[in-house]
N, C-alpha and C positions, 0 to 999 in steps of 0.2 A: 689384273689392274687395268683400268681404262687408259688408253693412249691419249696423250694431251697434244693437241694441234694448235699452233699459233698461226692465225690467218692474217697476213699483212697486206691489206688492200684498202685503197682510198675510195673506191667506188662503193658507196653504201649498199645499193641493191645487190651487187655481185657478192660483196662480203657477207651480207645477211643470208643470201641464197646458199653460199658455200657452207656457212656455219650450220644452217638448218639441215642441209643434206648430210653433212658429216655426222651431226648429232643423231640422225635417224639410223646411221650405220654404227652407232655405238662409240663414237669419238667424243672426248671432252674437249670443247673448243673455246679458245679465247681469241681476241682480235686486237689489231693495232692499225691505225689509219696512216701511219708513216713509219719511216725507218727509225727515227729517234724514239718513238713510242715502243717500237719493237725491241730496241736495245734495252730499254728500261724493263720491259716484260721478261726478256731473257735473263737479265741479271737478277730479277726478283724470284723467278721460278722457271728454270729451264724447261721448255716443252720437249716432247719426244720427237717432234718433227715440225718444220716450218713450211708454210705455203706463202710465197712472196711474189707479189705483183712486180713486174720489172719497171713499170712506169709510175713509180711513187713520186709524190711532190718532194722537192728538196733532194735528199739523198736517194738515188735510184736503187732498185732491187739488186742490181749488179754490185753497186758500191756497198750496200748493206751486207751482202754475202762476203765480199772481200774483207770487210771490217771484222765480221764474225770469225772468219778463218784466221785473220791476223791475231785475234785475241784467243786463238786456239779453242774456239767453240766448235765442237765437232758434230753438233746436232744436224741430222739430215735436213737438206733444204730442197724444196721443189719450187721452181720458178714458173710463174704464169705470165704469158705475154701474148699480145696480138701479133707480134713479129714472128713470121714462120720461116725465115730464111735459115739455111744451115749455119751461116756465119753468126747469126744472132744466137742460135742454140749453143754453138761452141763457145761463144763469148761468156754465156751464163755458166756453162760447165767449167770453163777455164777459171772463172772467178771463185770456184769452189762449190757451186751448186751440185746437187746429186742427181737431179732430174729436171726436165724442162717440158712444159705442156703449153700448147698453143690454144688461145681463146678463139672461138667458143669451144667448149669441151664437154664431154659427157661425164656426169657425176660418177657413173660406175667405173669409168677408166681412171678418174682421179683417185677414187678409193683403192682401186687395184694397185696403182702406182705408190700410193702412201703405204699400203700394206707391204709392198716389195721393199721400200726403203726401211721400214721398221724391222722387217725380217733380217735384212742385211746388217742393220745397225746392231741388232741383238746378237747375231752370229759373230760379228767382229768384236763385240765386247767380251765374248767368252773364248775367242780363239787364242791359241798360244802363239805369240810372235816368234819368228825365227830369222836366221840369216840365210841367204841363198847366194850361191856363186855359180855363174854360168860364163865360162871363159873369163874375159876381162871384166865382166859385169858382176858387181857385188851389191846386194840389197839387204838393208837392215829394216825388217818389218816393224820392229818395236819403235825405233826412232824415225821411221818413215823417210829414209833417204837412200839414194842409190849412187854408186860411183862406177865409172869406167876407168880402170887404172887408178890414177890419183885425181881424176876430174870428177867433181860432184855434179850430178844431173839436177837441173832446176826443173822440177816436175810439179804439175798441179795435182790435187788430190786424186782426180780420176785417172790421170796419166800414171801416177804411182800405182794405183790399184790395178790398172791394166797391165803394167809391166810386171808387177809381182805375180799376177795370175799367169802370164805367159811363162815366167821363170819357174813357178811351181809346177807347171805342166809342160816343161821343156820337152821338145821332141814329139809332143802330141799335137795333132792337128785339131784346132778349136774352130768350130763354126761360128758365124756371127751370132746366131741364136744362142749358142752356148756361152759366148762371151757376154752377151747382154744379161744372161742369167747370173753368171759368176761375178761380173763387175758392177752391173747396174741393178741386179736383183730382180729382173723381170722374169715372170713365169707365165707370161701371156703374150699374144701376138702384138708386135709393135713395128710400125713401118718407119724405119729410120736408117740412115747411113752413118750414124754417129760413130760406129765402130771403125769404119774406114778412115774417117777424119782423124780420130785419135791415134790409130795405128800410124797414120802419116806423120803426126806430131812426134810420136815416139821415135820413128825412124830418123827423122831430121836431128833430133837431140842426141841420139846414140851415135850417129855418123859424125856430128860436130864434135863429140867427145872422143872420137878416134876409135870407136868400136867397129868391128867388121859387120857386114850385113847379117844381123842376128834374126830378124823377123822376116820370114818368107811368106809370100802369098801362095796358097794352094788353089789354083784356079777352079772356080765352081764349088769350092768347099769352104775355105776360110783361111786361117793363118796358123803359122807354127814358129816358135822360137827354137832355133837349132843350137845345140850345144857343140860348138865347133872346137 
């Protein structure tokens, strides 16, 4: 079955170029010029993945992503933006986006990232959820929440995925490349320090909830969640 992509972009030439390029790679594409039109399209027929420009008129791409997640729409979202600072990328991912690309971009990389999101989405749909306990940390994968003792952690989608991956692989050292594969679905080279940023977020939230230092840095290698 052909994967359906919703392209949410107000710049006509960019939108048309993306649609044409994706069509050549076998995707079924539809488009929306703003967030409101995108919401209508999603409610009419949910796509398999969304490409969302961050600088939309009216409701921004970040706000659109936040609204979709609030409505429990779990369709993968890839944000496009001309903003290339780490803080901008993290803001998009914290809003519930699954990936973030900076303009201008290469079509081949866009296709590779979409395929990674679709693979991860299909694997997640067939995976059997479980509960995981590591010391005071308890994770419910089915209901997607985690607690430290009696304190519930307020986690974004990607923070939860990263924490669950660490817990599933507790006591195993995971490289940044491996974490990008497991959590973001990448199977290609990508130059980003987003893993370090999200590990930092997790550490702060775990510490604030009263957990001991669970995630350790293995210098020159990666990270490990220790079962203390």
